[in-house]
C-alpha positions in Angstrom: -55.2 46.0 69.6 -54.7 43.0 71.9 -51.1 43.1 73.1 -49.0 40.2 74.2 -48.1 39.9 77.9 -44.6 41.2 77.3 -45.7 44.1 75.2 -48.5 45.1 77.6 -45.9 45.2 80.4 -43.4 47.3 78.4 -46.0 49.9 77.2 -47.4 50.2 80.7 -44.0 50.9 82.2 -43.3 53.5 79.5 -46.6 55.2 80.0 -46.1 55.3 83.8 -42.6 56.8 83.5 -43.7 59.3 80.9 -46.2 60.9 83.3 -43.4 61.9 85.6 -41.1 62.9 82.7 -43.7 65.2 81.2 -44.1 67.0 84.6 -40.4 67.4 84.9 -40.2 68.6 81.3 -42.7 71.3 82.1 -40.4 72.5 84.9 -37.1 71.7 83.2 -35.3 74.9 84.4 -35.8 73.8 88.0 -34.2 70.4 87.6 -30.9 69.8 89.4 -28.4 68.5 86.9 -25.1 66.8 87.6 -22.4 66.4 84.9 -21.4 62.8 84.0 -19.0 63.8 81.3 -18.5 66.2 78.4 -21.9 66.7 76.7 -23.5 63.9 78.7 -25.8 64.9 81.5 -28.0 63.1 84.0 -30.9 64.7 85.8 -33.3 63.8 88.5 -35.7 63.0 85.7 -33.5 60.3 84.3 -33.1 58.5 87.6 -36.8 58.8 88.6 -37.9 57.4 85.2 -35.4 54.6 85.4 -36.6 53.6 88.9 -40.2 53.6 87.8 -39.5 51.4 84.8 -37.4 49.0 86.8 -40.1 48.6 89.5 -42.8 48.0 86.9 -40.8 45.5 84.9 -39.6 43.7 88.0 -43.1 43.4 89.4 -44.3 41.8 86.2 -41.2 39.6 85.4 -39.2 39.3 88.7 -36.6 36.9 87.2 -35.5 39.0 84.3 -32.1 40.7 84.2 -31.5 44.4 83.4 -29.1 46.6 81.4 -30.0 50.2 82.1 -28.3 53.4 81.2 -28.0 54.9 84.7 -27.7 51.8 87.0 -25.9 49.4 84.6 -26.3 45.6 84.6 -28.1 43.5 87.2 -29.5 40.0 87.4 -26.4 37.9 86.8 -24.4 36.8 83.7 -26.5 33.7 82.9 -29.7 35.4 82.2 -32.3 34.0 79.8 -34.3 37.3 79.5 -33.0 40.8 79.8 -34.5 44.2 79.6 -32.4 46.9 77.9 -33.6 50.3 79.0 -32.9 54.0 78.3 -35.4 55.9 80.5 -34.7 59.2 78.7 -33.0 59.1 75.3 -32.3 62.6 74.2 -31.4 64.0 77.6 -29.7 67.1 76.2 -32.8 67.9 74.2 -34.9 67.4 77.4 -32.7 69.7 79.5 -32.9 72.4 76.8 -36.6 72.3 76.5 -36.6 70.7 73.1 -39.6 68.3 72.7 -37.7 65.5 71.0 -36.9 62.7 73.5 -38.1 59.2 74.2 -38.3 56.2 76.5 -36.7 53.1 75.0 -37.3 49.5 76.3 -35.9 46.5 74.5 -36.1 42.8 75.5 -33.5 40.2 74.7 -33.7 36.4 75.0 -30.7 34.0 75.2 -31.3 30.8 73.2 -30.2 27.3 74.1 -27.1 27.6 71.8 -26.0 30.7 73.7 -26.9 33.2 71.0 -29.0 36.3 71.8 -31.9 37.7 69.9 -34.0 40.9 70.3 -37.6 39.9 70.7 -39.5 43.1 71.6 -39.0 46.8 71.6 -40.8 50.0 72.6 -39.8 53.6 71.8 -42.3 56.1 73.2 -42.3 59.8 72.6 -44.6 61.2 75.3 -44.7 64.8 73.9 -46.2 63.6 70.6 -47.9 60.5 72.2 -46.2 58.3 69.6 -45.7 54.7 70.7 -43.4 52.8 68.3 -43.3 49.1 69.1 -42.5 45.7 67.6 -42.2 42.1 68.5 -40.2 39.6 66.5 -42.3 38.0 63.8 -45.3 40.2 64.5 -44.4 43.5 62.7 -43.9 47.1 63.7 -46.5 49.6 64.8 -47.0 53.2 65.6 -49.7 53.3 68.2 -52.3 50.9 66.5 -51.2 51.5 62.9 -48.8 49.1 61.1 -45.7 50.8 59.8 -43.2 50.0 57.1 -39.9 51.5 56.0 -40.0 53.8 53.0 -39.7 52.5 49.4 -37.5 55.2 48.1 -34.7 53.8 45.8 -32.5 56.7 44.9 -30.1 58.7 47.1 -31.2 62.1 45.7 -34.7 61.5 47.1 -33.4 60.1 50.5 -33.4 61.8 53.9 -30.9 60.4 56.4 -30.4 60.9 60.1 -27.2 60.7 62.1 -25.7 61.6 65.4 -22.9 64.3 65.3 -19.9 63.2 67.4 -19.3 65.2 70.6 -16.4 65.5 73.0 -16.3 61.9 74.4 -16.4 60.3 70.9 -13.0 58.9 69.8 -10.9 60.8 67.3 -11.1 57.8 64.9 -14.9 57.9 65.0 -15.0 61.7 64.6 -12.8 61.4 61.5 -14.9 58.5 60.1 -18.1 60.5 60.7 -16.7 63.5 58.7 -15.8 61.2 55.8 -19.3 59.7 55.7 -21.0 63.0 55.9 -18.8 64.6 53.2 -19.5 61.7 50.8 -23.2 61.6 51.5 -24.2 65.2 51.6 -23.8 66.0 47.9 -25.9 63.0 46.9 -29.0 63.1 49.1 -32.0 65.2 49.8 -30.8 66.0 53.3 -29.1 64.9 56.6 -30.7 65.5 60.0 -29.4 65.5 63.5 -32.3 65.6 66.0 -30.5 64.2 69.0 -32.3 61.0 70.0 -31.0 57.7 68.6 -34.0 55.7 69.6 -36.3 58.1 67.7 -34.0 58.2 64.7 -34.4 54.4 64.4 -38.2 54.6 65.0 -38.5 57.2 62.3 -36.6 55.0 59.8 -39.1 52.2 60.7 -42.0 54.7 60.0 -40.5 55.7 56.6 -39.7 59.3 57.8 -36.0 58.7 57.1 -34.5 56.3 54.5 -31.4 55.6 56.7 -29.5 56.4 59.8 -26.0 55.9 61.0 -24.0 56.7 64.2 -20.7 56.0 65.8 -20.3 55.0 69.4 -23.8 54.7 70.8 -24.8 52.3 73.6 -27.0 49.2 73.7 -29.8 51.0 75.5 -29.9 53.6 72.8 -30.7 51.1 70.0 -32.0 47.8 71.4 -35.7 48.6 70.9 -35.2 50.7 67.8 -33.2 48.1 65.9 -35.9 45.5 66.3 -38.6 48.0 65.2 -36.7 48.8 62.0 -36.3 45.1 61.2 -39.9 44.3 61.8 -40.9 47.3 59.6 -38.9 45.7 56.7 -35.6 47.5 57.1 -32.1 46.4 57.9 -29.9 47.2 60.9 -26.3 46.0 61.2 -22.8 47.2 62.1 -20.6 48.5 59.3 -19.3 44.9 58.8 -22.9 43.7 58.0 -23.2 41.7 61.2 -26.5 42.0 63.1 -26.6 43.7 66.5 -28.7 41.3 68.5 -25.9 40.8 71.1 -25.4 44.6 71.4 -21.7 45.3 72.0 -20.9 48.0 74.6 -19.8 50.5 71.9 -22.2 50.3 68.9 -21.5 51.5 65.4 -24.9 51.3 63.8 -26.2 51.5 60.2 -30.0 51.3 59.5 -31.9 51.7 56.4 -34.7 50.6 54.1 -34.0 47.7 51.7 -32.5 50.1 49.1 -30.4 52.4 51.2 -28.9 50.2 53.8 -26.2 48.6 51.6 -24.8 51.8 50.1 -24.8 53.5 53.5 -23.1 50.6 55.1 -20.4 50.6 52.5 -19.7 54.3 53.1 -19.4 53.8 56.9 -17.2 50.7 56.5 -14.9 52.5 54.0 -14.6 55.5 56.3 -13.6 53.4 59.2 -11.0 51.3 57.3 -9.5 53.8 54.9 -6.3 54.2 56.9 -5.8 50.6 57.9 -4.4 49.3 54.6 
């Protein structure tokens, strides 16, 4: 397929970083790992991949700003275009030798009225050589094949993904997660926790899951995946139904196909607000 200039740059950066990540993954026991916080690790592999992606994107688009997991924001507050990058989503999987991790690159644009939209996204799983990608108004793809969210309509046929809260997640969000899980489990075909938010969203877009929710993820975890789901015909919002184009620092995300998004969103919203009345 003939890619747009933006998409060619994004996929090239992901491919280049992936070559180094795959080499590190093959020698994961030798990586030096420093602890950032409870359950949240950073390795030499993260930093090396982020630097490669930054260099590639800057070379192609020198005026664009960045929001990156390891190095934070750069490029000023009045940016028109901004890359949102997670060089290694699923770091804990990576460090344990589990082949379920990805590179995520999203692109935002600020419009003349000050609003922000997501315009392009790439989620690349190097181990499986699966490149999920989308551009606004163009559709969503897995490698060169068009993808769509699933058409399942009933909860008892539906498979959902989530992220189980760990130590740094607030007590409020841990309680809300437990409420959603206890309400959902008896009604659905299954709930999965594979440990990479970007791939959870990409798999919703590809119809592998009917829905996904998580409390307290970051913009770089979901920028690319959110657009891919939308371009595949699905819905991605916060529990209040507001879209996530502007990507707050602490994201509560609900994604699903056209039939599952609304009931999942209602469960998440109710779980968060039950004690506020």
